[in-house]
FIVEXTOR-998545 format. One record per residue (C-alpha): x, y, z; residue number from 1; residue in one letter. Coordinates in steps of 0.02 Angstrom, whole numbers, padded with zeros to 5 digits, always signed. Example, Ala and Ser with C-alpha at 12.3 -4.5 7.8 and 13.67 -1.06 7.14 Angstrom:
residues 2
R       xx       yy       zz    nr   rest
R   +00615   -00225   +00390     1      A
R   +00684   -00053   +00357     2      S
end
This chain:
residues 397
R       xx       yy       zz    nr   rest
R   +05533   +04208   +03927     1      M
R   +05467   +04085   +04053     2      S
R   +05459   +04138   +04233     3      Y
R   +05600   +04151   +04358     4      I
R   +05561   +04081   +04530     5      E
R   +05614   +04180   +04683     6      V
R   +05600   +04110   +04858     7      E
R   +05457   +04176   +04964     8      G
R   +05398   +04142   +05141     9      A
R   +05249   +04027   +05108    10      R
R   +05248   +04016   +04918    11      V
R   +05379   +04051   +04784    12      P
R   +05368   +04213   +04684    13      I
R   +05349   +04176   +04498    14      R
R   +05421   +04324   +04401    15      M
R   +05403   +04359   +04215    16      W
R   +05547   +04482   +04224    17      T
R   +05725   +04489   +04289    18      D
R   +05714   +04509   +04479    19      P
R   +05875   +04610   +04476    20      A
R   +05785   +04746   +04378    21      G
R   +05645   +04766   +04506    22      V
R   +05656   +04905   +04638    23      E
R   +05705   +04848   +04812    24      D
R   +05544   +04921   +04885    25      V
R   +05439   +04823   +04761    26      A
R   +05532   +04661   +04798    27      M
R   +05504   +04692   +04983    28      R
R   +05317   +04714   +04951    29      Q
R   +05313   +04550   +04855    30      L
R   +05406   +04455   +04991    31      R
R   +05289   +04528   +05122    32      N
R   +05141   +04467   +05021    33      T
R   +05206   +04289   +05029    34      T
R   +05196   +04292   +05219    35      T
R   +05005   +04298   +05217    36      L
R   +04934   +04137   +05294    37      P
R   +04799   +04124   +05160    38      W
R   +04911   +04141   +05006    39      I
R   +04917   +04000   +04879    40      K
R   +05019   +04083   +04742    41      G
R   +05099   +04245   +04680    42      L
R   +05137   +04286   +04498    43      A
R   +05228   +04444   +04447    44      V
R   +05207   +04525   +04277    45      M
R   +05346   +04611   +04177    46      P
R   +05272   +04785   +04209    47      D
R   +05297   +04762   +04397    48      V
R   +05336   +04914   +04504    49      H
R   +05309   +04980   +04680    50      F
R   +05129   +05024   +04720    51      G
R   +05029   +05099   +04860    52      K
R   +04976   +04958   +04975    53      G
R   +05027   +04817   +04860    54      A
R   +05139   +04794   +04709    55      T
R   +05077   +04846   +04538    56      V
R   +05091   +04701   +04416    57      G
R   +05055   +04567   +04547    58      S
R   +04930   +04424   +04540    59      V
R   +04888   +04357   +04712    60      I
R   +04790   +04195   +04733    61      A
R   +04719   +04165   +04906    62      M
R   +04601   +04037   +04982    63      R
R   +04460   +04106   +05087    64      G
R   +04531   +04282   +05097    65      A
R   +04553   +04441   +04996    66      V
R   +04663   +04594   +05023    67      C
R   +04574   +04756   +04974    68      P
R   +04737   +04854   +04959    69      A
R   +04796   +04724   +04833    70      A
R   +04652   +04775   +04721    71      V
R   +04694   +04959   +04740    72      G
R   +04585   +05111   +04760    73      V
R   +04530   +05117   +04577    74      D
R   +04422   +04961   +04586    75      I
R   +04387   +04890   +04413    76      G
R   +04508   +05003   +04322    77      C
R   +04539   +04935   +04149    78      G
R   +04539   +04956   +03961    79      M
R   +04419   +04953   +03814    80      S
R   +04460   +04955   +03629    81      A
R   +04362   +04950   +03466    82      V
R   +04424   +04928   +03289    83      R
R   +04331   +05039   +03167    84      T
R   +04304   +05029   +02980    85      S
R   +04400   +05192   +02961    86      L
R   +04578   +05189   +02895    87      T
R   +04725   +05305   +02914    88      A
R   +04680   +05380   +02744    89      N
R   +04513   +05439   +02816    90      D
R   +04597   +05545   +02950    91      L
R   +04628   +05731   +02922    92      P
R   +04804   +05801   +02933    93      G
R   +04754   +05908   +03082    94      D
R   +04676   +05803   +03220    95      L
R   +04654   +05945   +03345    96      S
R   +04469   +05966   +03302    97      R
R   +04435   +05782   +03338    98      L
R   +04528   +05793   +03503    99      R
R   +04424   +05945   +03552   100      S
R   +04262   +05856   +03509   101      K
R   +04310   +05707   +03618   102      I
R   +04359   +05821   +03762   103      E
R   +04190   +05908   +03746   104      A
R   +04096   +05742   +03749   105      A
R   +04194   +05657   +03889   106      I
R   +04238   +05756   +04047   107      P
R   +04418   +05732   +04104   108      V
R   +04513   +05758   +04267   109      G
R   +04393   +05783   +04412   110      R
R   +04256   +05838   +04292   111      G
R   +04084   +05762   +04276   112      M
R   +03931   +05779   +04165   113      H
R   +03810   +05919   +04205   114      D
R   +03675   +05786   +04212   115      E
R   +03690   +05597   +04222   116      A
R   +03704   +05519   +04050   117      V
R   +03545   +05430   +03994   118      D
R   +03603   +05263   +03921   119      P
R   +03443   +05248   +03820   120      R
R   +03507   +05382   +03702   121      R
R   +03672   +05294   +03668   122      L
R   +03717   +05161   +03540   123      H
R   +03778   +04996   +03612   124      G
R   +03742   +05025   +03797   125      V
R   +03620   +04896   +03867   126      P
R   +03502   +05011   +03961   127      A
R   +03393   +04867   +04024   128      A
R   +03511   +04829   +04168   129      R
R   +03536   +05012   +04216   130      W
R   +03393   +05025   +04342   131      D
R   +03446   +04863   +04427   132      D
R   +03626   +04923   +04440   133      F
R   +03579   +05087   +04524   134      W
R   +03450   +05002   +04636   135      A
R   +03594   +04902   +04710   136      R
R   +03684   +05063   +04760   137      F
R   +03572   +05067   +04914   138      D
R   +03664   +04912   +04975   139      G
R   +03841   +04983   +04969   140      V
R   +03931   +05051   +05121   141      A
R   +03825   +05185   +05206   142      E
R   +03968   +05313   +05221   143      P
R   +03968   +05338   +05031   144      V
R   +03779   +05353   +05005   145      H
R   +03791   +05544   +04997   146      F
R   +03899   +05523   +04840   147      R
R   +03759   +05450   +04734   148      R
R   +03731   +05605   +04627   149      D
R   +03917   +05628   +04600   150      R
R   +03936   +05444   +04553   151      A
R   +03793   +05458   +04428   152      A
R   +03867   +05614   +04346   153      R
R   +04043   +05539   +04341   154      Q
R   +03979   +05389   +04244   155      M
R   +04055   +05411   +04072   156      G
R   +04206   +05515   +04126   157      T
R   +04392   +05487   +04106   158      L
R   +04480   +05545   +04264   159      G
R   +04663   +05594   +04271   160      S
R   +04834   +05518   +04305   161      G
R   +04870   +05377   +04183   162      N
R   +04691   +05369   +04120   163      H
R   +04674   +05412   +03937   164      F
R   +04571   +05410   +03777   165      W
R   +04663   +05372   +03614   166      E
R   +04637   +05359   +03430   167      L
R   +04760   +05232   +03360   168      C
R   +04811   +05158   +03193   169      V
R   +04869   +04977   +03178   170      D
R   +05000   +04909   +03061   171      T
R   +04869   +04872   +02927   172      S
R   +04804   +05051   +02931   173      G
R   +04644   +05017   +03029   174      S
R   +04589   +05150   +03153   175      V
R   +04551   +05100   +03332   176      W
R   +04474   +05188   +03482   177      V
R   +04553   +05144   +03649   178      M
R   +04519   +05207   +03824   179      L
R   +04577   +05177   +04002   180      H
R   +04477   +05217   +04158   181      S
R   +04395   +05141   +04311   182      G
R   +04269   +05169   +04449   183      S
R   +04309   +05353   +04476   184      R
R   +04285   +05434   +04646   185      N
R   +04151   +05314   +04707   186      I
R   +04270   +05166   +04684   187      G
R   +04407   +05256   +04779   188      K
R   +04293   +05300   +04924   189      E
R   +04228   +05122   +04937   190      L
R   +04405   +05055   +04933   191      A
R   +04467   +05176   +05066   192      D
R   +04320   +05130   +05178   193      H
R   +04349   +04943   +05167   194      H
R   +04538   +04955   +05182   195      I
R   +04510   +05048   +05345   196      G
R   +04390   +04915   +05406   197      V
R   +04511   +04775   +05362   198      A
R   +04656   +04858   +05453   199      Q
R   +04552   +04867   +05612   200      S
R   +04511   +04680   +05620   201      L
R   +04598   +04576   +05755   202      P
R   +04665   +04442   +05637   203      H
R   +04765   +04574   +05543   204      N
R   +04856   +04650   +05691   205      Q
R   +05008   +04536   +05679   206      G
R   +05039   +04557   +05492   207      L
R   +05211   +04612   +05434   208      I
R   +05130   +04752   +05333   209      D
R   +04963   +04830   +05386   210      R
R   +04928   +04871   +05202   211      D
R   +04907   +04684   +05175   212      L
R   +04757   +04673   +05292   213      A
R   +04629   +04547   +05228   214      V
R   +04448   +04499   +05244   215      F
R   +04418   +04315   +05277   216      V
R   +04278   +04203   +05216   217      A
R   +04114   +04182   +05309   218      D
R   +04123   +04350   +05399   219      T
R   +04005   +04499   +05382   220      P
R   +04152   +04610   +05336   221      Q
R   +04199   +04496   +05191   222      M
R   +04018   +04490   +05132   223      A
R   +04005   +04680   +05135   224      A
R   +04168   +04702   +05043   225      Y
R   +04125   +04575   +04908   226      R
R   +03959   +04662   +04878   227      H
R   +04039   +04833   +04860   228      D
R   +04189   +04766   +04762   229      L
R   +04082   +04683   +04629   230      F
R   +03967   +04835   +04619   231      W
R   +04117   +04949   +04592   232      A
R   +04190   +04832   +04461   233      Q
R   +04023   +04841   +04371   234      E
R   +04025   +05031   +04386   235      Y
R   +04196   +05034   +04303   236      A
R   +04136   +04925   +04159   237      R
R   +03982   +05034   +04134   238      H
R   +04092   +05190   +04142   239      N
R   +04197   +05127   +03997   240      R
R   +04041   +05072   +03901   241      E
R   +03967   +05247   +03913   242      V
R   +04130   +05332   +03864   243      M
R   +04152   +05215   +03716   244      M
R   +03973   +05250   +03658   245      A
R   +04001   +05438   +03674   246      L
R   +04164   +05420   +03577   247      S
R   +04088   +05322   +03435   248      L
R   +03947   +05449   +03421   249      D
R   +04080   +05583   +03395   250      V
R   +04162   +05478   +03258   251      L
R   +03994   +05450   +03172   252      R
R   +03969   +05638   +03162   253      K
R   +04147   +05685   +03118   254      E
R   +04163   +05552   +02982   255      F
R   +03983   +05555   +02922   256      R
R   +04032   +05530   +02740   257      K
R   +04135   +05374   +02779   258      A
R   +03988   +05297   +02877   259      K
R   +04102   +05209   +03001   260      P
R   +04057   +05041   +03076   261      T
R   +04130   +04964   +03232   262      F
R   +04187   +04790   +03284   263      D
R   +04133   +04717   +03452   264      P
R   +04214   +04801   +03601   265      V
R   +04365   +04719   +03683   266      I
R   +04363   +04757   +03869   267      S
R   +04463   +04700   +04020   268      C
R   +04485   +04749   +04202   269      H
R   +04661   +04758   +04272   270      H
R   +04626   +04804   +04455   271      N
R   +04501   +04676   +04518   272      Y
R   +04458   +04513   +04603   273      V
R   +04391   +04356   +04518   274      A
R   +04333   +04189   +04586   275      E
R   +04435   +04057   +04493   276      E
R   +04482   +03874   +04514   277      R
R   +04658   +03803   +04501   278      Y
R   +04713   +03625   +04534   279      E
R   +04540   +03585   +04601   280      G
R   +04543   +03726   +04729   281      V
R   +04427   +03878   +04730   282      D
R   +04531   +04036   +04747   283      L
R   +04506   +04223   +04752   284      L
R   +04626   +04293   +04623   285      V
R   +04673   +04476   +04643   286      T
R   +04749   +04562   +04492   287      R
R   +04826   +04733   +04526   288      K
R   +04900   +04797   +04365   289      G
R   +04868   +04633   +04273   290      A
R   +04737   +04569   +04150   291      I
R   +04659   +04398   +04136   292      R
R   +04738   +04302   +03991   293      A
R   +04641   +04140   +03982   294      G
R   +04658   +04036   +03825   295      S
R   +04586   +04133   +03678   296      G
R   +04531   +04282   +03783   297      E
R   +04567   +04453   +03709   298      Y
R   +04658   +04584   +03810   299      G
R   +04736   +04756   +03793   300      I
R   +04913   +04803   +03845   301      I
R   +04945   +04989   +03819   302      P
R   +05111   +05077   +03815   303      G
R   +05135   +05259   +03860   304      S
R   +05063   +05410   +03769   305      M
R   +05191   +05405   +03629   306      G
R   +05250   +05226   +03611   307      T
R   +05107   +05117   +03549   308      G
R   +04997   +04979   +03620   309      S
R   +04951   +04797   +03590   310      Y
R   +04793   +04695   +03570   311      I
R   +04832   +04519   +03631   312      V
R   +04753   +04349   +03649   313      K
R   +04783   +04246   +03805   314      G
R   +04874   +04079   +03802   315      L
R   +04799   +04014   +03964   316      G
R   +04959   +03992   +04064   317      N
R   +04905   +03923   +04233   318      A
R   +05075   +03963   +04310   319      A
R   +05027   +04148   +04297   320      S
R   +04849   +04111   +04352   321      F
R   +04798   +04148   +04172   322      N
R   +04865   +04326   +04183   323      S
R   +04971   +04451   +04086   324      A
R   +05033   +04629   +04111   325      S
R   +04917   +04778   +04107   326      H
R   +05036   +04897   +04020   327      G
R   +05216   +04953   +04007   328      A
R   +05233   +04991   +04193   329      G
R   +05321   +05141   +04268   330      R
R   +05508   +05141   +04286   331      R
R   +05509   +05299   +04392   332      M
R   +05386   +05386   +04506   333      S
R   +05284   +05537   +04455   334      R
R   +05392   +05651   +04562   335      N
R   +05550   +05581   +04485   336      Q
R   +05479   +05608   +04310   337      A
R   +05434   +05789   +04348   338      R
R   +05611   +05822   +04410   339      K
R   +05698   +05736   +04264   340      R
R   +05594   +05789   +04113   341      F
R   +05538   +05955   +04040   342      T
R   +05396   +06006   +03925   343      T
R   +05524   +06009   +03785   344      Q
R   +05562   +05826   +03820   345      D
R   +05375   +05790   +03817   346      L
R   +05354   +05877   +03649   347      E
R   +05497   +05776   +03576   348      R
R   +05441   +05608   +03644   349      Q
R   +05260   +05633   +03587   350      T
R   +05302   +05701   +03415   351      Q
R   +05166   +05654   +03291   352      G
R   +05034   +05630   +03427   353      V
R   +04894   +05758   +03448   354      E
R   +04894   +05778   +03637   355      C
R   +04930   +05891   +03785   356      R
R   +05113   +05940   +03793   357      K
R   +05110   +06048   +03950   358      D
R   +05187   +06032   +04122   359      S
R   +05028   +05956   +04191   360      G
R   +05062   +05790   +04104   361      V
R   +05253   +05782   +04109   362      V
R   +05238   +05641   +04237   363      D
R   +05154   +05537   +04099   364      E
R   +05298   +05560   +03977   365      I
R   +05348   +05400   +03884   366      P
R   +05521   +05407   +03964   367      G
R   +05443   +05376   +04134   368      A
R   +05383   +05204   +04076   369      Y
R   +05468   +05041   +04033   370      K
R   +05489   +05001   +03846   371      P
R   +05325   +04918   +03796   372      I
R   +05412   +04807   +03667   373      E
R   +05521   +04732   +03805   374      Q
R   +05370   +04704   +03917   375      V
R   +05279   +04612   +03777   376      I
R   +05432   +04506   +03737   377      D
R   +05446   +04449   +03918   378      Q
R   +05272   +04372   +03915   379      Q
R   +05271   +04275   +03752   380      R
R   +05215   +04122   +03850   381      D
R   +05066   +04218   +03920   382      L
R   +04993   +04305   +03767   383      V
R   +05007   +04314   +03579   384      E
R   +05001   +04482   +03490   385      V
R   +04847   +04509   +03381   386      V
R   +04874   +04690   +03332   387      A
R   +05005   +04824   +03362   388      Q
R   +04940   +05002   +03376   389      L
R   +05017   +05176   +03375   390      R
R   +04930   +05329   +03447   391      Q
R   +04886   +05478   +03338   392      V
R   +04773   +05565   +03466   393      V
R   +04788   +05554   +03655   394      C
R   +04671   +05639   +03779   395      V
R   +04725   +05650   +03960   396      K
R   +04653   +05735   +04112   397      G
end
């Protein structure tokens, strides 16, 4: 589908979904966003739903300003995926051992490594930039400095919620590794700090929604936020790099006879800010629950833990600010999912997937998410499908 235009206060809302199917609270968030004096455009992806602070599935383009709540508290959250030389025929009938090996290599939930991972012992992680990256930690907001050790030991960890590690098989039988995570606790603490600073600034006091508080160009507060934002986005990318390297080491050991090889990693943020230019104007583009889909750029759009995922290539649609959805998108809150579904429902909906099937992950049940096939179909003018994947192992925190 092409987009549907809905009237907004300062700019129209371009929606790649039927507005009638979007929750009232999410539509109110979107309309509130269009009241910001700095806004130049708002695009809404088909996985749109209500979010804390700002709408998930929204792409906000502003001139000379950025809204930290519109990035979210998991700065740099995103996806990585690798196609392997393994095929479905190489996989054992019982995948529980492989799942256990991954869970042993990659801490989940609030867990962390006993000692910070040394990138020099990992395949495919460029250790040369490691010292420079950590040296720049001294420049981030002082209130989080005491978290340095925790941040170092959480590098290469999954987290909880909708974060996951998966082994997938595509329609040709090729095996893929896919994972979803971000900047862990250090990203959240940096985000919370800067959101609080933004909400205290005088120019934000008259906003219709205090969650939409912004930093404006050429101020010390904006400079501090940009420094910490880009550092946290880099942390998130490194976090996925380390997890992917740990994962592939497990596969090398578990499938030693097959001698697996691995294609280049596909990686994309979906909670972040980028400096981009449209119609001759330099803009700060915030994607919260959206990936960049520039012409020819690869991206990853996952479904839920039992419904499959997609590797896509961007079509460079400027109307969406070169963006696409970040996933299927929730159709009910976590609390609603826990009330509606049981562990028996979870077992049924994840049949054939080696994964947790207990009450602790019922809120991640496929039925709590929109149908991924519908979400993909609604953005055919934003991306083309390169590969369709189905999960056979899913690790969650």
